[in-house]
N, C-alpha and C positions, 0 to 999 in steps of 0.2 A: 155401856158407853165408855167406862174406864178401860175396858179391854181394848177397844178400838184406839183409844188415845195411846195406850202403851204400845200397841202394834205399830202405830204411825211413828211414835218416837223411836222405836227400835229400828224401823225401816230408814228413817232419816239419819240416825246414827250410823247404821250400816253403810248407807250411801256416802256419807261424809268420810268414813274411814276406808272405803274401797279403793280410791285412787292411791292412797299411801301404801296399802297392802300390795296392790298390783305393781307399783313402782319398786317397792322393796324386792319383790320376786324377780323383776327384770334386771335390776342393777346388782343384785347379790350374785356371787359366784355360783355356778350351776351345782346344785347339790342333788343327791338322790332324793327324789320325791318332790322337791321344789315347794311351791305354795299351792299347788292344785289340790292337794289333799285337804288343806285348810278350807279352801273355798267349797269343796264338796261337803265337808263336815258342816259348814255353816248352812249350806243349802238344805241338807238333810234335817238339821235341827229346825229350821223354819218350816219345812214341810211337815214335820211331826207336830209342831206346835199349832199350826194354822189349818191343818187338814182335819175336818170334823169326822170323816169316815175312818181315818187312822185312829183317832182318839176313841171312837166308838168301838173299833176292833180291839184296841188295847183293854178297854173296860170289859168287854165280853171275855177276853182271854183271862184277865185277872179274876173275874167272877167264876169261871170254870175251874181255875186253879184253886180258888178258895173252896169250892164245892168238893173237889177231889181231895183236898187236905182234910176237910171235915169228915168225909167218908172214910178216909184212912185212919183217923183218930177215933172213930166210933161215935162222934157227936151227932146229934140229930139236927137237921137243918131248921 
């Protein structure tokens, strides 16, 4: 339940700050990169946090990495 409250709070905060971020990118002089990279980064961060399949894939990769490190060091699993 606490996770959902944290997610809702993060979403509300993001939505509250979004108009300011977008306004700043429109009124600022045109720079290389602009603000689109920031928006893509935020979207990817939310996708990684709230996508259960991605989280499961990361856990599997970490587990395989640990197993390969154990095999290299000679430890028994």
